[in-house]
N, C-alpha and C positions, 0 to 999 in steps of 0.2 A: 317673810318666811314661809309664805304661802307656796302651794304647789298646784298642779292643773290636773291632777289626775282623775279622771271619772272612770269608774268600773262599768265594765261591758255587761249585758242581759245575761243572767244566768243561764247556763245550757239547760234544756228541757231533759227531763229524767225518764226513764223507763226501764224496768227489769227485763232482761234477756231471758231466753228459754234456757234451762238447764242443760249442760253438753250431755250428748248420750256417752255413757261409759264405754271407754274402748274405742271409740270413732276414732280414726286417724285425723290428725290435726295438720292442714298444710302449713308450711313454713311462713311466718309473717316476715315481710320486708318493709322498707318505708315506702316504696311504689306501690306494694299492694294495700298497704294504709292509706295512702293517698287517694288511691284508686276507689275505696270503698268509702271514702269520707262523705262522698256525695249522697251516697244510698242511704249514710247513718244520720246525715243532719246534723243538727245541732245537740242529738241525744247522747246521753252519757250513760253509763252502767252503774246503777244503785243498788244496793242490795236492801230490801225491807227487813224492817227489824224482826219480823216473826220468820224469815227465811231459814233460820236455823243456822248455826256455826259452820257446819260443813259447808253448805251451800256458799255461805259467805266466803270463805277460805276458796273455794273453787273459783268464785268469780273474781277474787282479788288476783289470781295467777292466770286467768284467761285473759288473750291478747284483747285489747279494747280498740275499736277503731276509733281515727283521728276526731276530736269533737271541733267544735268552734274555735277553741283557743289553739290548738295545732295548727288548724287550716288558715289562721289569719295571717294575711301576706300584706307587706308594705312595700312596694316597688322601692329599689335602691337608686333607680335612674331619674332624673328629673331635673325641672330647672332648679330646685332648691334639696338640699340635703334632706332626707329623712330623719326623725328623731327630735324635730323641733316643734311642729304644730300638732302632732299626734299625741293621743293620750300617754301618759308616761306608763310603761309597762310594769309587770309585777316583779321583774328583778332586771338589776343594771350593775354594769362595771363602767367606773369612770376612771381611765387611765392616762397619766402622761407619761411620754418617751423623751430622752436626751438623745440626739444624735451622737454616734460613736465618733471618737477622735479621729479627724481626717475625711470624715464623711461630708462630701460636698453637695451642691446644688444636683448634680448628676444622680448621684446617690440617693439623695430624697425623693427626687422624680422616680427612679425604680422602684423606692419602697412604696410611695403613694400609688402606682401603679399595680403593684403585687397586691398593696391592701385593698383598692378599689376593685379589682379582678374578684379577691376572694369575698368581699362583701357582696359583691354582684351574685355570686354563686350561691352562697349562703340564704340570700333572701329571694332567690328564685324560685316562683311558685312551681312545685310538682317536679323540681329537679334536685339531685344528689347535693346534700348539705354543704358540701366541701370540694374544693379541688383536689385531685389525687395528691397533688405534690405536699399537702398540708394535712391529708387526711388521719384523724386518729380516732374515729368512729364513735367519739362521746355522744353525738348526737343523731347517729344511725336510729331510723325508724321514725323520728320525730319530723313534724311538719315545720315551717317557718316560725310558728308561734310569735308573730309580728314583730321578728327580729328587725332592729334598725342599727344600723353602724354609722355614726356621724363622724368627722374627722375635721380637726382645727389646727391652728398654727399659733404658738407663743411667740411674744415680743423677741426672745432669745434666738428662735429659728432663723429669723433674716440676717442677722449677723454671722451666723454660722455658715450660711448658703451664699454669702455675698449678695443679698439682695435688700439692703438697708433702705436703698432707694424706692422699693416697693412697700415698705412697712406702713401700715396705716397710721395716720396721727391718731385715729381712735382707739389704737392698742397701746398707748401711753400706760405708765404703770399706775397701777389704781393708788389712789393716797392711802396714808396711813390714817386709820381711823382710831381713835383713842383708847377705846375698850378692847381692840385685837389682841388676841394672842396666839399670834401666827407662828408655826412651825416651817421655817424655811425648806426643809427637807421633803414636806408634803405640798409644797405650792410651787405654781408656774409650771415651767417645762417648755421644751421645744415643739414638741407635738401632743395633741391631745385627742383621745377616742373616747366616745361615749357609746355604750353598748347597751341595748336594752331588747328584752324578750319577755314573753309571758309564760316561759319555761326555764328552770335554772340551768339544766344542763344544755340547752340551745345558747344560752347566754354564755355559759363557761366555754363551750366548744368555740365560739367565735372570738372569744378571748385568747385562747390557745392559738387558733390559726393564726391571729394577727401578730401574737408575740413570736411564733415561730418564722412566720415570714420577714420579721425584722431582724432576724439574727445577724450580726455583723455589721449591721447599719444602724441600729437605734436599740436602746435598752430601756427597761421600765424605770422611771424616776418614782413615781407611787401610784398605788391603786386603791380604789375605795370602792366597796361593794354596796349595793343598795337593795332596797324591795319597796314594794308597796302591796296593797290590798290584791290578790289573785282575781282575774275576772270571773264573774258567778258566783263570788262569795257571799253578796248580799242578795236579797229578795228583787231589788230593781237597782238600775242604774243610779250611781250617788256619788258625790264628792268625797273623797277619802278621809280619813282621819290621819293625824300626825301622832307621833308617840307622846304627846301630851293628852290625847284624847279628843282635840279639838278638830272639828269639820274644819279643813284647810283647803282653801281654793276656790272660793265662792266667787269673789269678786274679779279672778283672774281674766285678763284680756280674752275675747273669744275672735276667732279669724272673721266672722262675720260682723263683728263691730267695725262702725265707721273709723277709718284711719288706722286699723291694725296693721297692714302692710307697713305703712311707713314709720311706725314706731318699732316693728321689729326686724324688718328686713331693708337692705341696703338697696337704694334704688337703680334702675338700669343706667349703666353708664357710672356708678360709682356715686359718692357724695362729695361735692366740690369742698376739699379743704379738711376731710375728714377720713374719707375712704376711697382708695384708688379702684380704677374701672374693675379690675380682676374681682374685687369684691361683690359686684353686681349679683343681687340674688341672695347674697350671703347674711350673716347675721354675726353678733358678737355675744359670746357666752362669758357669762361671769361665774365662776365655779366657787363656792364656799362651803367649809366643812364646819356646821354649826353645831357644837355639841349641847344638848339639852341638860340644865341641871335638874334631873327628874325627881330626885330626892326633896330638893327645896320646893319643887313645884308641887309635888304631892303632897305636900303637908299644909297647903293652901286648902281652904274650903271651897266647893264648887262655885260658889256665890262669888268669892274673892277670885277665882279662875277667870270667871265669866267677866269680871269689871276690867282684869288685866287685858284680855282680848278685846271685849267689846262685843260679844256674840253669846248666846246660848251655848252651854256644852250640849244640850240634849239633841237638838235640831239644827244649831248654826245659824240660827235667826239674829240679827242684829240686836241689841237691846233698845233701839229705837223703835222696835216693833216691827210686825210682819211674819214673814217666813225666810228661809234662807235666801232667797233669792230676791227678796225686796231690798232695793237701794239703800244704802246707810243714810240716816238722816242725823248728819252731824249738829243740826240745830234743835234737834228734841230735845225736852226737858222733862224731867220725872215730876211727881206730884208734890214733891218738896223742893221743887225750883232748882234742883242738881243738874247738871248734864247728864242726860241717858247714856251717852257714850263719853266716858271720862276723858279729861284732857290728855293724860297720858295713855290712853288704850291704844292697843297694837293697830285698830283698823282705822283710828282717826289719824295717827301719826303717819302712816305707810299709804293713807288715801291720796290719790292724785292730785285731789282738790287742795291738799295739804302742802303739797311739793310742785307746784307750779305746771301741774299737767304732767309730770314725769311719770312713765309707766313703762313696764317690762313684761313679758311672758314669763311666767316663772312654771318650772317643770321639774321637779325635784324627787327626791328618793329619800325614805328613812333610812337609817344604819344602825348596827347594834353590833361593837367589837368586843363584847365580854363585859367584865367587872374590872374597874381601874383598880390600882394599889389602894386608893382611899375605900374600896367597897361600894362606890355608886356605879351605876351603869355607863360605859362608855357608849352612848346611843345620843343620836339626834337627827340631824337633816343634812344630807348632801344637798345644798341649795344650788340648782342650774338656772339662771336668769337670762333670758335672749333679749336682745333690743339692738336696734341700727345703730345705736351709738352709746356706748356704756357710761360717757361724760354726761350725758342728757338723761340716761336711764337709770341705771344702779345708782351712781355716785352720788347725785342730790338726794335719793331716797334714804341712803345708808347713812349720809352723814344725818340727816334728820332723825333717824331710828336711834343712832349710836348716842344722841344726846338727850332724846326726849321719850323714847318707848319704854313703857313700864315693863313691858316683857324682856327687855334687854338683861335685867337683873337676873334671868333664869336661862341666860343663853352665854355661849362663849365662842367666838369665831376662832378657829383653830387652824385652818388652813385655807388658801386663797389662789385663785388662778384667772388670767383672762384670756380668751383665745379667738382669733380672728377665723370664723368658720365660711369657707368661700361657698360660693353656689354649688348645687349638684353637677353630676357628671351624665353625659349622654352615652349613647350605645358607642362603646369601644373607647371611652375617654376615662379619664381618672379625675378623683377630686383634686384640685389644685394646678390643673394643667395649665390654665391660662397664667397663673403666677410663675411655674417652673418653666413654662415654655415661651412665655411672653416676650 
C-alpha cells in the first residue's frame, strides 16, 4: 500500500517591502507572473509574526510572483507518458470514462487527439493554460504547477472499438481476492485519466477541460480525488506519511535501480505473449481504492502499530535497525529471540524477497470523502501501481498480502481497475495513435 511521493525542497522565504500607499498597481496576468518568476526565484512572501495585523492583511491581498511550485514544468511529449516516474503531486484526480453508445474507433481517436492537444497546451511552459475552445479561466495566472495528464485504456475499450485483436494479454481481468469488497460502479472503465498537479485549481481545471472535450463521445464513469503533502511543507525533502501516520514509500523502486525499466515499462517492440508492439514504452496501472479503518487503527498503541507495519512510526526505520533508508533485515532477531520484523508485518509480506522478486512502482494519493453513515472517516489510499506486467507484479504480491498481511485487518479494498497505458506522444501526435491508427 506504499506510495512513492517525496516532497520537494521548501521555497526560500523573504519579506517584501511594504507597498506605497496610493501607488498604482499594474494589472497582473499569467504571462506577467511567468515573466517575473525568474527574478523572484524560489522566494515566497511570508509575513513575520511582528509585522502587525494590518501589514499581514495587505501582504495576503498583494499579488505574489510565481514560486518554485507554480513554475514546476513536466513536458507532456516524450517516449513515455508523464505521471509515472515523477514524484506524485499534491493534488490528483483519477477518472474513468465510458464511451457513449455508438462511439466507434474513429470517435475514440478524435477524443484522444483532443485530449492530447489539450494536455500538451496545459502543461506547456510559459504558454496559456488551455486551448481557447475549452477555456474556463479557472487556472488563469497560474503556472504549470508540475501538471501531468496520463491516459490509459481499460479492457472493455477494445471490444467497443473493434480492436479486440490488439488487446494485450496482460490486460486480463484481475483475479478475485477473498478480502475484496469492490463496488462495480467505481471500478474499471473504457478509458482512464490520471491528473496530478501541485496546485488544486490547476488540477481541477485540467479535469474540466478534459471532461468538456469528451462531451458527446464519452462520459465519466467514476472519479476519485486525492492529495499528498504540498511541496515545501517540510523543512527538508522526505517521504510522505499516509493517513495512518506511517512514513510510506521508503522501499519503492527507483529509476536508478538496476532492472527498473524492465519491471515498470513494456520493452521496445512489445512483450512476446503479453503486450503488443503498440504498448512499447508503456506500462500497466492497477488502481485500487483502499479504505483505511482508521478508528480501529487509532485504538492500537504506537508500539503495536509499528509491529503491524514493521517500521518505527517516528522516522520510518525498520524494526530490524538503522534508519529509514536502511535495507530491511528480514532475518534479524530481537533480544528475546523473536523476529524483529514479525511474520505478518506488512514490510515482510510485501517484500520482493517474499514474492519471488515481484515488484511494482507505487505512486498513490491519500483521499478523504467525509464521514460515513457509521460515523467513521471515509478515508484511505488511492493506490496506483505501475508495472510491465500486472500478472507478474501486482497479482502475486496482492495474493500474498490478502492472506498473510497483518495490516489487511485495517484495510478494505472498495474499488479496482486495470488499465493499459501506452507510450507517450511526440510533436503533433496523440496518445494511443499507434493503436487507433495502426
